[in-house]
N, C-alpha and C positions, 0 to 999 in steps of 0.2 A: 789280911786275907790268908786263908789256908788253902793248900792244894793237897791232893792225895797221890801217893805213889808208894809202891812196895807195902801196901796195907797200912800205911801210916799217914798222918796229916803233917804237913810241913808248912812253916811260916814263910810267907813271901815278904821280902824286905821292902822298905820304903826309902825315900830320899834321906830321912833322918839317920838311917843306918849306915849310909855312906857319906854323910855330911863331913866327916873328918878327912875324906879324900877329895870330894868335889870342891873345886875352887882352890885347892891347896897344892896343886902340881903346877909346873911351869912349862911353857911351850919351849921346844928345842930338841936337842939330841942327848941331853944328860939323863941320868936315871930318874931325876926328879920330874921328868915328863910323865912317868908312870907311877912313881912312888913319892908321896909327900916327904919333905925333908924333916922328918920327926924321929928317925931311927938312929941307932948307934952305928950301924954298918949297912952296906949295900953290896949287891952282887948281881951279875947277869949269869944266866944258865941256859943251856940249850942241849938238845939231844944230839950227841955225836953220831956220825954216819954209821959206825959199827955197833950201835946200841939200838935195841928195839924201842918203840914208843912205850910199850908196857913196862919194860925194865927201867927206863929213864923216869917215867911218871911215878912208878911205885917207889923208886929210890927217893925222889924228891919229896913225896908225901911222907915216907918213913922218916926222913931227916926232919921234916916239920913236926911230926908227931913227937919225936924225942925232945923237942924244945917247947912243947905246949902242954900245960896241965889239961886234964880232962874237961872239955867244954865244947859247946857248939862251934861250928865253923860257918862262916858265910861263904857261899859259892855263888859266883856271878858268871852268867853266860851272855856273851855279846851277841846281839841280834844282827848278824851280817846279812841275813836272808839266805845264806848258803850253808850255815852250820846249825846243828842241833842246839836249841836253847832249853831242852828238857821239858819245860812247861810253856808251850807255845801260846797259850791264852792268858798267861799271867801278866799283870801290869809290869811295866818297865821302870827302871830308875835311869837317870841320865848321869853319865860321867865323862870326864875328859872334854871332848868337843861335842857334847850333847849326844854321845853314842848311847843307844838303848841297851840296857842289860836286864836280864831276869835275875833277880837276887833272891836266894832261898837259904834259910837257916837249916843246916844239915850237919855233915861231919866228914871226916877223911874217907870213910868207906864209900860214901855217895860221890865224893870228888873223883874217885877212881872208877866208878861203875855207871853213873847215870847217863853220861853223854855217850851216844853210840855212833854218831855220824862224823866223827873226827872234828878237827878244828884247824885253824889257820896254820898252826905249826906242824901238824902231821895229819894225814888223812885217816889214820887209825888211832889217833890220840883221843883220850877221854877227859882230860883235865878241864876244869872250868877256865875261863879267861882271866878271872880274878878270884882270889880267895884270901880270907883272913879269919883268925879266931875271934871269938866274942870279946876277948880282952885287948884286941888290936895290937898284940905284941909283935906281929910281923904282918907283912903284906906281900903277896905274890901277884904280879900283874903282867899280862902279855897284851900289848897294844895291837890294834887291828892289823896294822901292816908290818909288824915285827915278826921275825922267825925265832926270836929268843924271848926269854922271860926275865923280868926284873924282880928282885927280891929286896925288901928292907926288913931289918930285924935286929936282934942282939948280936954282939960280937961273937958269942958262942954259936949261934945259928949259922952265921956266915962262915965261921971257921969250919964247922961241920960240913957245910956244903962244899967248901974249897978242898977239904981232905977226901971227899967222896968222889972217886973217879967217874962213877956213873952220873953224878949230878953235873959234872963238867962246868963248875962254877968259877967265875973270875970276880974278885973283889973290885969294886969301882968306888971312886969318891963321888960325892953328890954333884960336883961340877964337871965331872969327866964324861966324855962321850960314852954312852952305854953300849955301843955296837961292839960285840965280841970280835976278836981278831979272826979273820978268815971268812966272816959273814958279810953280806952286803945288804944295804937298805933297798926295799922295793921301790 
């Protein structure tokens, strides 16, 4: 299926496009609740109180771009009923606990601009709730009830996020509790 926005047609994803995620995460509090255990390294990241949503999200996307060859990105918007899914009439794919996501093939620019109604992590945030490049070299996922974001990817990507003060990232092991220090679970 194709949808139109910004004068272009965009491909809506199907279950096969997220099959590598669906059913490959584990229930619990570790990072593998959001990210399948297929990556070399993992981290959690969240917007610090003294950083704007725009600055944090742009930094995160720029760090991802530096570790991604030119290719499409999959953007997924969780349908909570309260947050913008960008394409409200598009079919959904199910992930995690049968949560409905709108999945669209686009890119980093759209990741930063399409959502206008905020998300669970920030009322003025624009990032999708899940994103990954076509080559699946990394995955960024924020679960429904979390105020932080989980990342799986290469050692180089996780090192970049850790060094970037605006990304506010903390490396975690696959079996470690993903909750960042100072935050609480809802």
